[in-house]
C-alpha positions in Angstrom: 0.0 0.0 0.0 2.8 2.4 0.7 4.2 1.9 -2.8 0.9 3.1 -4.3 1.0 6.3 -2.2 4.6 6.8 -3.1 4.0 6.5 -6.9 1.1 8.9 -6.7 3.4 11.4 -5.1 6.0 11.0 -7.9 3.3 11.3 -10.5 2.0 14.4 -8.9 5.4 15.9 -8.7 6.0 15.2 -12.4 2.7 16.7 -13.3 3.5 19.9 -11.3 6.9 20.2 -13.0 5.4 19.9 -16.5 2.8 22.5 -15.7 5.4 24.9 -14.4 7.8 24.4 -17.3 6.2 26.6 -20.0 7.7 26.9 -23.4 9.1 30.3 -24.5 6.2 30.8 -26.9 3.6 30.3 -24.1 5.5 32.8 -22.0 5.5 35.3 -24.9 1.8 34.8 -25.5 1.1 35.4 -21.8 3.3 38.5 -21.8 1.6 39.9 -24.9 -1.8 39.2 -23.4 -0.8 41.1 -20.3 0.5 44.0 -22.4 -2.7 44.1 -24.5 -4.8 44.1 -21.4 -2.8 47.0 -19.9 -3.2 48.9 -23.2 -6.9 48.4 -23.3 -7.3 49.6 -19.7 -5.2 52.7 -20.4 -7.3 53.5 -23.4 -10.5 53.0 -21.6 -9.4 55.2 -18.7 -8.2 57.9 -21.1 -11.5 57.9 -22.9 -13.4 58.2 -19.6 -11.1 61.1 -18.7 -11.8 62.9 -22.0 -15.5 62.4 -21.6 -15.4 64.0 -18.1 -13.3 66.9 -19.3 -15.7 67.6 -22.2 -18.8 67.6 -20.0 -20.2 71.0 -19.1 -22.5 71.7 -16.2 -23.7 74.5 -14.0 -24.7 72.3 -11.1 -22.1 72.5 -8.3 -23.1 69.0 -7.2 -22.6 67.6 -10.6 -19.3 69.4 -11.0 -18.1 68.0 -7.7 -19.0 64.5 -8.8 -17.2 64.9 -12.1 -14.1 66.2 -10.3 -14.2 63.2 -7.9 -14.5 60.9 -10.9 -11.7 62.6 -12.7 -9.4 62.3 -9.6 -10.2 58.6 -9.4 -9.4 58.0 -13.1 -6.2 60.0 -12.9 -5.1 57.9 -9.8 -5.8 54.7 -11.7 -3.8 56.0 -14.7 -0.9 56.7 -12.4 -1.1 53.2 -10.9 -1.1 51.5 -14.3 1.7 53.6 -15.8 
């Protein structure tokens, strides 16, 4: 019975090693996916920023809300960059 448990452990270790050993092309795909995601997030935040800057309002409450949203977006842009 001990032999069965031991062989499972070895099989499990081999499976873990194979999963961790990614080929260079897999790493490159993963890196490009991360870069593409970062680019999409930056573009979305910049678009939101432009929309807020283009909005005109005479309401002080609305202006305060827009300023708070603009501050939040600019903080997120700083964190991503």
